[in-house]
N, C-alpha and C positions, 0 to 999 in steps of 0.2 A: 435461451432467452424466451420467456413465456409472456406473451401479451394477453393470454386468457386469464392470468392470475396475477394480481398485484401481490406484493409481499404480505404475508400473514401478519407482519408487524407494522404495516403501513399506518401512518398517523391519520386518524379520521379527521376530515375537515380540510380547510384551506391551509396551504403552506403559510406559516406565520410571517408577517412582513419584517419581523425583527431578526430573521435568520441571516447568518453571515454567508460569505462566499463571493465569488466574482460574478458580476452581472453585466449584461450588455450595456454599453455606455461607460463602464468603468475603464480606467487606463489599461491598455493591453500589457504594459510592462514588456517582458522579454518573450511573451507568448507568440507562437505561430499557430496556425490552424490547418488541420486536414479535414475536409468535408466529403462525406460519402454516404453510404448506406450499409447498415449491418443486417444481413439476411435474418429473417425470423425463423422460428420453428416451422416444420411442414404445415402449410395451410395458414400461416400467420404472416402479416405484412412485414416488410423490412422496416427497420428503425432508422429514420434520418439521423445521421451521425456527424458530430463535430468533435474532434479531438484537439485539445490544447496541448501544446508541447513546447519544450525549450531545447536548445542545442548549444553545444560548446565545441569549438574546433570546426574543421572542414573535412568532408569525406574525400578519401583518395579516389583514384580513377575507377576502381572496381567496388568501392564502398566496403572493402574488407576491414576497414579500421573502425567500423561503427560499433558502439557499445550502448546497450539498452539498460537504463537505470529505472527501477520500479519502486514507487513510494508505498508507504504503509497507510493505514486507515485514514488518518487525518492529515496526511502529507499532501504534496502537490508536485507540480512540475518544477518548482523553484528549488532545485537541488543545491545550487551554488549562487552566490551573489548577496548583496545587501538588501536592506529595506529600501524600497523605491516605489513610485506610483505604480499601482497594480500588484505590488508584492508587499503585503503588510508585515511579513515576517522574513527573517534572513534565511538563506539556504540551509536546508536541514542536514546536508552532508558537505558543507562548504569546504571542509578540510581535505576532501578527496579529489576535487576538480580545480585545476589551475596549474600554472607553470611550476614544474618541479614536483608536482604531486602525482599520486598513483594514476590518475586520469588526466594526463597533461594534454591540453587542447592542441599543442603542437604535434602530437602523435595520434590522438584519438578523436573521433567524431562521436561525441556523447549526446545521446537522445534521452529525454525524460518526458513521458506523457503524463497528463492527468488522467486518472482512471475513469472508465465508463461508469456512470452513476455518481461521479464526484461533483464538486461544486466550485471548481476553479477553472471553468472554461470549457470542460468536456460535457457532452450530453448527459443530463441528469435530471432530477425532479424539477429544477427551476428552468429547464429548457422549454421551448415552445413545442407543444404537441401539434399534430396535424390539424386540429380544430382551431388553432390560433391562441389557445390558452396554455398557461404553464401546465406541465404534466402533474406536478404536485404528487399527491398520494396515488395517482393513477399510473405512475411510472412503472413499467413492467419489471418483474423480478428478473434480475440478471445473476449469472453465476461467474465464478472465476474463469471458467472456460469462455464465456461470452466476452469477458474483459480481455482475455488474450486474443480471441478472434478479432476484436476491434483493433488491438495493437498489431496484429498481423496485417490488417489493411493499411495501417500507418507505415509499417515496414515496406510494404509493396509501393506505397506512394513515394517513399524516400529512396526507392531503388536498392534496398538492402536485401540481398538474397540470403545472407546468413550473417548473424551477429558475431563479432569477435568475442563478445561476452554479453551475457545477460545476468544481472545481479539485482538483489533486493533483500530487504529484511522484513520480517513479520508478514503483513499482507502482501508486500512486494515480493517476499520470498515465496509465497504461495504461487504468485503469478509467474515468477521466474521458473519454478519447478514445473508448472503447467506448460510453459513454453517448451521446455526441454523434452516433455513427454508428447505433447501435441505435434510439435514440428521439430523433431530431433535433428533433421538435416539443416536447420536454420540457426542452431545454437552450437558454436564451437567450444565455448568455455562457459561455465556456469558457477555462480557463487550464490548459495542459499544460506541466509543468515536468520537464526532465531525464528524458524518457521517449521510447521509440521507438514507431513504428507496428507493428513486429513484432520479436521477439527474434531476434538474429543467431546464426550458428554460434559466434561468439566468446562471446556471452552464454551459450549453451547449454553450451558446453565448460566455461566457468568454473563454472557451476552443477553440472555433472556431477561435478566433483571434490568439491564440497561434499556432494552426495548420496551419493557413495561413502563418504565419511567417516561419514555418518550411518548407512549400512547396516552398517558394521563395529561401531559403538558409538554408540547413540543419544545418550546424554548427553555423553560425551567427544567424540563426533563433532560435536555441535552447537558445541562450543567451537572445534574445528578448522574447521568450516564458517564460523564467524564470522570467524576469522582470515583465511581465504582471501577471504571477501567484503569484509572491511574494507580489504584492500589495493586493491580496485577502487573503494572508496568515497572514498579520499583520493588525493592526487596525489603523484607521485614528488618533485616540488619541495618540497612541504610536509614530507614525511617526512624528506627530507635536511636541510632547514633546521631542523626541530625536534630531530632526533635525531642526524643525521650517523652517525658511527661510535662514539658515546659508549658506554663500557663502565661498568657499575655496579660497586658494591663486591662484589657476588656473582659478578662475572665475566661476567655476561650483558649483551648489548647492550640499551641503553635502549629501542630500538624493539621488541624482543621483549617486554619488560614491558608496553609500551603495548598490544600485541596481546593479551597475556594478560589484561590488565585488561578490555578490551572483551569478550573471550570469556567471562570469569567473570560479567560483568554480564548477558549474554544468557542464559546457562544458568540463572541464578536466576529469570528472569522469562518464559521462553519455552518452548514445548513442541516437542520435536524432530519429532514427527509433523506438527504444523502447519507447521513449517519445510519439510518435504518437500512437503506438499500445496500450499503457496503457491508454492514454487520451481517445482514442475512446472506450475502454472498460468501462471506468468510465462514459462517455456520455451515453452509452447503459444501465447503471445500473438501474434496475427496479425490485425490489424483487417481485412485484405483476404481472409481465408480464406472461400471460398464466396461471395465478393462481387465477383468479377472483378478481384481484386488490390487492393493498397493504394491506389493513386491513385483507382481507381473508387470504393472504399469511402469515402475521405475526401471525395470530391465530394458525398456526401450531407449533410455537416455544414452546418447553417444558422445555427449560433450565431455571434455575434460572438466571434472567437477571437484569443487571444494564445498563441503558442508560444515558450517560452523554454528555453535550454540554458545550460550552464556552460562557460566557456572552458577549464577544466582537468579536465573530466570524462573519465575514461578508460573508464568503464563504458558510458555512452551518449554518445559524443562529439557535438559540435554538429551534425555532418552528419546525424545521425539525426533531430534536431529540424527541421533545414532541410528534410528530406524531407517532414515533416508540414506545415510552414508553406507549402511550395510547392504542396501539393495541396489544402489546405483553402481553399475560396473566401473571398477577402477577408482572409485571415490576415495578409498582408503578410510582411515579412522576419522571420526568426527573431530574437528578442531575446536578447541575451547578458548573462548574469550573470557579472560579473568577480570571480574569487575564486581564491585559492591552494588552497582546500580540496577540490577535486575534486568528485565526485558529491555528497558530503554538503553541499555549499554550498546545496542547495535547503532544507536545514534550518537552516543557519547564517546565510546572508545575508538575514535577514528584512527589513531595510530596503529592499533592492532588490526583493524579491518584493512587499512591501507597495505599492511604487510601481506595479508592474505591475497588481496587483489593484485599486488605486484607479482607475487609468486604465480598466481593463476595466469597472468598475461605475459610471463617470461617464457619464451620458447624452451 
């Protein structure tokens, strides 16, 4: 965490009032909070920290049934459950948590935090800085490692010495992998979905176009950024099959309206500054940094591990997951989620993911 440097892509000027996300005074919904401090870099002050999180089930006596679920870029702690006050969207992995499902609350204590730098209750750009004003573009640059360090503090608060499993897809998979390298003794089982060991030049370039749109116009730019990102989340084959060259009555292509719809949804519920902070954290993701490289870093993992990718993913192609599976001791071959939906299949193909998770958690 670097207080001496705000993100190079930070939005100049005040955080726009039209930004979405949870704010003080909004309904809490199912959120709980852990409050503490995240140590700064040497010579830098600590960051006052609040982590919003949700739980399902109850911990057993030694907390050995705790499972950590980590969300992707525009996700949040609301993994399961319907739309309700405080939660404008339904749970993004609702099919995984519940009676008879892979994460049955009768057996597992499931914990899902909102990420550091996010906009759904955890400390981020809309939080109050020590001077009493919102951080806005002054919010310090954070890394995936900083985000995991914050989650370690949450685990300590909850009394979880080691997680029965840590799992996540996309940005959540980056953090899951970082957990298993940073604190291998605290991760007994690991599921990494549609995530790389480090962000590539291609990933950074794609993110750069989104960040430039946000610098030009925070709210309007967020919609543009979402359109750009969404193209990498779905597959060419799916878009062609769904929309082809269909033209609507208003003269616009149907696929344009599809992108507009997803852009408008995100602008209503997400903060542009958080999008910048989290995107830059993803750009900086490199599990091998200062650890002798990716392969050396992944050799530290002691968790029973399943690594899975999606056959139609053009954001993080299967080769990126194969690199992880090849280097993590005992991981075996990369598992393939078969889907026409591209990267978003980690959210859509819940039945396939549930099978992987059930296998991982079966002794």
